[in-house]
matplotlib code that plots the C-alpha trace (Angstrom):
import matplotlib.pyplot as plt

x = [-6.2, -5.8, -8.2, -10.8, -10.6, -9.4, -6.6, -8.6, -11.2, -8.5, -7.2, -10.7, -11.5, -8.2, -9.0, -12.5, -11.0, -8.5, -11.2, -13.3, -10.2, -9.7, -13.0, -12.1, -8.6, -7.5, -5.5, -5.7, -3.3, -5.0, -7.3, -4.3, -3.4, -7.0, -7.0, -3.8, -5.4, -8.5, -6.6, -4.4, -7.6, -8.9, -5.6, -5.6, -9.1, -8.2, -4.6, -4.1, -0.4, 0.3, 1.1, 4.6, 3.6, 0.5, 2.5, 4.9, 2.0, 0.4, 3.6, 4.3, 0.7, 0.8, 4.0, 2.6, -0.7, 0.8, 3.5, 1.1, -1.5, 1.2, 2.5, -1.0, -2.1, 1.2, 0.5, -3.2, -3.8, -7.3, -8.2, -10.5, -13.4, -12.6, -8.9, -9.1, -11.7, -9.6, -7.6, -9.7, -7.1, -6.8, -10.5, -10.5, -8.1, -9.8, -12.4, -12.8, -12.3, -12.7, -9.7, -10.8, -7.4, -5.1, -2.4, 0.7, 4.3, 2.9, 0.4, -3.2, -6.7, -9.4, -13.0, -14.2, -17.8, -18.3, -14.6, -11.6, -8.2, -4.7, -3.6, -0.2, 0.2, 0.9, -0.1, -3.8, -6.1, -9.1, -12.3, -10.6, -11.4, -8.6, -8.4, -7.0, -4.1, -2.9, -2.3, 0.5, -1.1, -3.8, -2.5, -4.1, -2.0, -3.8, -3.4, -5.3, -8.2, -7.8, -10.7, -12.8, -11.7, -8.0, -8.7, -10.6, -7.7, -5.4, -4.9, -5.5, -1.7, -1.7, 0.1, -1.5, -3.4, -2.0, -3.6]
y = [85.0, 81.6, 79.1, 81.7, 83.5, 87.1, 87.9, 90.5, 87.9, 85.8, 88.7, 89.7, 86.1, 85.9, 89.2, 88.0, 84.7, 86.5, 88.7, 85.7, 84.0, 87.2, 86.6, 83.0, 83.4, 85.6, 88.7, 91.5, 90.6, 88.9, 91.9, 94.0, 91.2, 91.1, 94.9, 94.5, 91.7, 93.6, 96.7, 94.6, 93.1, 96.6, 97.7, 94.5, 95.4, 99.0, 98.3, 94.7, 94.5, 90.7, 88.4, 89.5, 93.1, 92.0, 89.9, 92.8, 95.1, 92.7, 92.3, 96.0, 96.9, 94.2, 95.6, 99.1, 98.1, 96.0, 98.6, 101.5, 99.7, 98.7, 102.2, 103.6, 101.1, 101.8, 105.5, 105.2, 101.9, 100.5, 101.1, 98.5, 99.6, 96.6, 95.9, 93.0, 91.2, 88.0, 88.3, 86.6, 87.0, 90.7, 91.2, 89.7, 92.2, 94.0, 91.2, 89.5, 85.8, 83.2, 81.1, 77.4, 75.8, 77.6, 79.6, 78.1, 78.7, 81.2, 78.8, 77.8, 77.8, 80.5, 80.4, 83.2, 82.8, 79.2, 78.4, 77.6, 79.0, 78.4, 81.5, 82.9, 85.3, 85.7, 82.8, 83.0, 80.5, 78.9, 80.9, 84.3, 86.8, 88.0, 90.6, 89.7, 92.0, 90.4, 87.2, 85.1, 83.1, 81.1, 81.7, 84.5, 86.8, 87.7, 90.0, 89.9, 92.3, 94.3, 93.8, 96.8, 96.4, 96.6, 99.8, 101.4, 100.6, 102.8, 106.5, 109.2, 109.3, 105.6, 104.2, 101.4, 102.6, 101.7, 98.7]
z = [35.6, 37.2, 35.6, 34.9, 38.3, 38.3, 40.7, 42.6, 43.6, 45.1, 47.2, 48.3, 49.3, 51.2, 52.9, 54.0, 55.1, 57.3, 58.7, 59.7, 61.2, 63.3, 64.9, 65.8, 67.2, 70.1, 69.5, 67.1, 64.3, 61.4, 60.8, 59.5, 57.1, 56.0, 55.4, 53.3, 51.3, 50.6, 49.6, 47.3, 45.8, 45.1, 43.6, 41.4, 40.2, 39.3, 38.1, 36.9, 37.3, 37.7, 40.6, 41.4, 42.0, 43.8, 46.2, 46.8, 47.3, 49.8, 51.8, 51.8, 52.9, 55.6, 57.1, 56.9, 58.5, 61.3, 62.3, 62.0, 64.2, 66.7, 67.0, 67.3, 70.0, 71.9, 71.9, 72.7, 74.5, 75.0, 78.6, 80.2, 82.3, 84.6, 84.5, 87.1, 85.0, 84.6, 87.8, 90.4, 93.1, 92.4, 92.6, 96.1, 97.6, 100.5, 101.1, 104.5, 104.7, 107.5, 108.6, 108.3, 108.8, 111.2, 109.5, 111.1, 109.9, 107.4, 105.6, 106.1, 104.5, 104.4, 103.2, 101.0, 99.8, 98.9, 98.2, 100.2, 99.3, 100.4, 102.4, 103.6, 106.4, 110.1, 112.4, 112.9, 114.7, 112.9, 113.2, 113.0, 110.2, 108.0, 105.2, 101.9, 101.0, 97.8, 95.9, 94.6, 91.8, 93.5, 97.0, 98.9, 101.1, 104.2, 107.3, 110.6, 111.1, 114.3, 116.7, 117.7, 121.3, 120.3, 118.3, 121.1, 123.5, 121.6, 122.5, 119.9, 119.2, 118.2, 121.2, 123.2, 126.3, 129.8, 131.5]

ax = plt.figure().add_subplot(projection="3d")
ax.plot(x, y, z, "-o")
ax.set_aspect("equal")
plt.show()
C-alpha cells in the first residue's frame, strides 16, 4: 500500500488513463499498454506480490500485448472501404478538368470544380479539356482527351484514316 491506496487501484487507474489517452492521440498503441496495466491490476488484486513483481508483470504483459497485436495486424490488416479517403489527388484520377492557364513546357493550371490546380502534362492551350491521370503531391498529372472527331477519323485497326 502507498499511503492507504492499494497497488491494484493504481494499476487500474493507470490502465483507464492510458485507455482514455488512446482515444485522444492518433494511432493504436496505448491501448495495449492499457490492457497490460489493467491485467496487472487484476493480478495485483488476486495475488498481492509487491511493486517489483508488479512492474515486471506490467513490462512483460506490455511487450506480449504489443508484439502480439503487431503480428496479428500484420497478418490480418484492417482494410478500408475507401482507401483514397485522405488522398485528394488520388481521388481525382479519371476526372475531367479545364485548362485555365496554358500548359507550356510541361506546366500550367487547370480548374476542377471550384478549385484551380497546378498541372503537368503535354502542351495544351487554355480552354481545352484534359483528363487527370495521376498526381505528384499537390500537382495534377494530366493528359489530353481525344476529340470525338479524332476518334471517328481512325480506322477499325487503329491507324489514322487517309485524308
